[in-house]
Steps between C-alpha positions, in 0.01 A plus 500: 500500500338829394310538175775726362771249580295215347429698186867589460611137531229369279556764235863395476399142478247574233759675288740201536215264413390699190860534389569119516157421351551738207833349424353146513702406803213315666715320763613843633140637483385191693757569774370853529144364537625276791659806667183706455299221659736489793430860575128435562360397834457125550130508448533664152804302379431267215598137509733513205606191315870423497666608181681184406645582169553818289274375218198517726589859617280675232184307597584559867520874447182511301318296758598699803561854384135619529445309834796679662384841368158432658656399836724810498188720440321332787800555734524865382127548598579364845791732550295799387232422756749508787 
């Protein structure tokens, strides 16, 4: 995947995440984080906990949001170097 393709995909996912997060729909936001994680290469993917109930979705989002952003930045750096 090229940097441009990755950026386009991740930008759409970020918008979906922010929309769900801002509306307090944390279960939907968590699903987007899972999808973002799946777009990363295996060595950068996070080992995400299972989201067992919607009540824990907010803490899940708060826990993994910054980690996924960091992994996305690392992958972008790789793509820029190719």
